[in-house]
C-alpha positions in Angstrom: 0.0 0.0 0.0 2.9 2.4 0.7 4.1 2.1 -2.8 0.7 2.8 -4.2 0.3 5.9 -2.0 3.8 7.2 -2.9 3.1 6.7 -6.6 0.3 9.2 -6.4 2.9 12.0 -6.3 3.7 11.2 -10.0 0.1 12.1 -10.9 -0.3 15.3 -8.9 -0.8 17.5 -12.0 -3.4 15.2 -13.6 -5.3 14.7 -10.3 -5.3 18.5 -9.8 -6.8 19.1 -13.2 -9.4 16.4 -12.7 -10.3 17.8 -9.2 -10.6 21.3 -10.6 -12.8 20.1 -13.5 -15.2 18.3 -11.1 -15.2 21.3 -8.8 -16.1 23.6 -11.7 -18.9 21.3 -12.7 -20.2 21.2 -9.2 -20.0 24.9 -8.8 -21.7 25.5 -12.1 -24.6 23.2 -11.1 -24.9 25.1 -7.8 -25.1 28.5 -9.3 -26.9 27.8 -12.5 -29.4 25.1 -11.5 -29.6 24.3 -7.8 -30.0 27.9 -6.6 -32.8 28.3 -9.1 -34.5 25.3 -7.6 -34.2 26.7 -4.1 -35.2 30.3 -4.9 -31.7 31.6 -4.7 -30.7 29.9 -1.4 -27.2 28.4 -1.3 -26.9 24.7 -0.8 -26.1 23.4 2.7 -22.8 22.1 1.3 -21.7 25.6 0.3 -22.1 27.2 3.7 -18.6 27.2 5.1 -19.7 28.7 8.4 -22.7 26.4 8.7 -26.3 27.2 9.0 -29.0 27.5 11.6 -31.8 24.9 11.8 -34.2 27.5 10.4 -31.9 28.3 7.5 -31.5 24.6 6.7 -35.3 24.1 6.9 -35.9 27.1 4.7 -33.6 25.6 2.0 -35.3 22.2 2.3 -38.7 23.7 2.1 -37.8 25.9 -0.9 -36.5 22.8 -2.8 -39.5 20.6 -2.0 -39.6 16.9 -2.8 -38.8 17.3 -6.5 -35.9 19.7 -5.9 -34.5 17.5 -3.2 -34.6 14.5 -5.5 -32.9 16.4 -8.3 -30.1 17.4 -6.0 -29.7 13.9 -4.6 -29.3 12.5 -8.1 -27.3 15.3 -9.8 -25.1 16.1 -6.8 -24.8 13.4 -4.1 -25.1 10.3 -6.4 -22.8 11.7 -9.1 -20.3 14.5 -8.6 -20.2 14.7 -4.8 -19.8 10.9 -4.7 -16.6 11.3 -6.7 -15.3 14.6 -5.5 -14.2 13.9 -1.9 -12.2 10.9 -3.0 -10.7 12.7 -6.0 -9.8 15.8 -3.9 -8.3 13.5 -1.2 -6.1 11.7 -3.8 -5.1 15.1 -5.1 -4.1 16.4 -1.7 -2.2 13.3 -0.8 -0.4 13.5 -4.2 0.5 17.2 -3.7 1.7 16.7 -0.1 3.9 13.9 -1.3 5.1 15.6 -4.5 6.2 18.8 -2.7 7.2 17.0 0.5 9.6 14.7 -1.3 11.4 17.7 -2.6 12.2 18.8 0.9 15.2 17.3 2.6 13.6 16.5 6.0 10.5 15.0 4.5 12.5 12.9 2.0 14.7 11.6 4.8 11.7 10.0 6.5 11.1 6.3 5.7 8.7 5.9 2.8 6.0 4.3 5.0 6.1 7.3 7.3 5.8 9.7 4.3 2.7 7.9 3.1 1.2 7.7 6.6 1.7 11.4 7.2 -0.1 12.3 3.9 -2.9 9.9 4.7 -3.3 11.1 8.3 -3.5 14.7 7.1 -6.2 13.9 4.5 -8.4 11.0 5.7 -10.2 13.0 8.4 -11.5 15.4 5.8 -12.5 12.5 3.5 -14.5 10.7 6.1 -16.1 13.8 7.4 -17.1 14.9 3.9 -18.8 11.6 3.1 -20.6 11.6 6.5 -21.8 15.2 5.9 -23.0 14.2 2.4 -25.0 11.3 3.9 -26.5 13.6 6.5 -27.6 16.2 3.9 -28.8 13.5 1.5 -30.9 12.0 4.3 -32.4 15.4 5.0 -33.2 15.8 1.3 -34.7 12.4 1.0 -37.1 12.9 3.8 -37.2 16.6 4.6 -40.4 16.4 6.5 -38.7 14.5 9.2 -35.9 17.0 9.5 -35.6 18.5 13.0 -33.3 21.0 14.7 -31.0 18.2 15.9 -30.5 16.6 12.4 -30.1 20.1 10.9 -27.6 21.1 13.6 -25.6 17.9 13.0 -25.5 18.5 9.3 -24.3 22.1 9.9 -21.6 20.9 12.3 -20.4 18.3 9.8 -20.3 21.0 7.1 -18.1 23.3 9.2 -15.9 20.4 10.4 -15.5 19.3 6.8 -14.1 22.7 5.8 -11.9 22.9 8.8 -10.4 19.5 8.2 -10.0 20.4 4.5 -7.9 23.5 5.4 -5.3 21.3 7.2 -4.0 19.3 4.2 -4.4 22.3 1.9 -2.3 24.4 4.3 0.4 21.7 4.5 0.5 21.3 0.8 0.8 25.1 0.4 3.6 25.4 3.0 5.4 22.6 1.3 5.0 24.2 -2.1 6.3 27.5 -0.7 9.3 25.8 0.9 10.1 24.1 -2.4 9.9 27.4 -4.2 12.1 29.1 -1.6 14.8 26.5 -2.2 
């Protein structure tokens, strides 16, 4: 497994392009289709600072059953099923690609390099999928949504973005350190 993880660094550019393409597609759907379905309200996934139960319920109500089904199919069962894994692979590849150009990181055993990259990225990956499940559950049966389930979805959304910032920051610091050399 270590060898497979370490080989990801060879594909950092391709993975970055693929992640960017999926992100652009998701963002285009959000702004040109999903917001129209919800009367202009941003999706729960897009609310970096979270949302109140009332805001979450307003979004679910504005979508209605049909809008919720559309978002489940076109977002959660397609692009957002792929995106967290693709972004995670991209982040691991970038951390390894830049890290292996740094003397101290390169001096670590290969297994430790792979483990460091995975430990930095996997919490985000897991949280993103759990958050997607929570929101998809709300969409599939929005009439049973309650303040607790909406608060959980909001907390998971904020946590996802916080956990995403960690590997992004590490990759950026590594990139800057490589550039300084």
